C-alpha positions in Angstrom: -135.5 185.8 173.0 -133.3 186.4 176.1 -130.4 184.7 174.3 -130.5 187.3 171.5 -130.5 190.1 174.0 -127.4 188.6 175.7 -125.6 188.4 172.3 -126.3 192.0 171.6 -124.9 193.2 175.0 -121.9 191.0 174.6 -120.8 192.9 171.5 -121.4 196.3 173.0 -118.7 196.1 175.7 -116.1 194.9 173.2 -116.8 197.9 170.9 -116.6 200.3 173.7 -113.4 198.7 174.9 -111.8 199.0 171.5 -113.1 202.6 171.2 -111.5 203.5 174.6 -108.3 201.8 173.6 -108.2 203.7 170.4 -108.7 207.0 172.2 -106.0 206.1 174.7 -103.5 205.3 171.9 -104.2 208.8 170.4 -103.0 210.3 173.7 -99.6 208.7 173.5 -96.7 211.1 172.9 -94.0 209.2 171.0 -90.4 210.3 171.4 -88.6 211.9 168.5 -85.7 210.2 166.8 -83.0 212.1 168.7 -84.4 211.2 172.1 -85.0 207.6 171.0 -81.4 207.3 169.8 -80.0 208.8 173.1 -82.0 206.5 175.2 -81.1 203.4 173.1 -77.4 204.3 173.4 -77.7 204.7 177.1 -79.4 201.4 177.5 -76.7 199.6 175.4 -73.9 201.2 177.4 -75.4 200.4 180.8 -76.1 196.8 179.6 -72.5 196.4 178.5 -71.2 197.9 181.8 -73.4 195.7 183.9 -72.3 192.6 181.9 -68.6 193.5 182.6 -69.3 194.0 186.3 -71.1 190.7 186.6 -68.3 189.0 184.7 -65.6 190.5 187.0 -67.6 189.6 190.1 -68.0 186.0 188.9 -64.3 185.8 188.1 -63.3 187.1 191.6 -65.7 184.8 193.4 -64.4 181.9 191.3 -60.8 182.7 192.3 -61.8 183.1 195.9 -63.5 179.7 196.0 -60.5 178.1 194.2 -58.2 179.6 196.7 -60.3 178.4 199.7 -60.8 174.9 198.3 -57.6 174.5 196.4 
């Protein structure tokens, strides 16, 4: 008898967890298309710039090490 009571209570927290998750998802404010596009472009530009900066730093360090060792 106690096993059945345990099974019933095991399902209750899962249902309340899913209900609370569903209510939290309803609170989300999704960005509009224009905002999403602007943010995506900004992320792509910053990523490209950082890639170029890292490449240049790597190249300069490689030249410096080559000069010191070479």
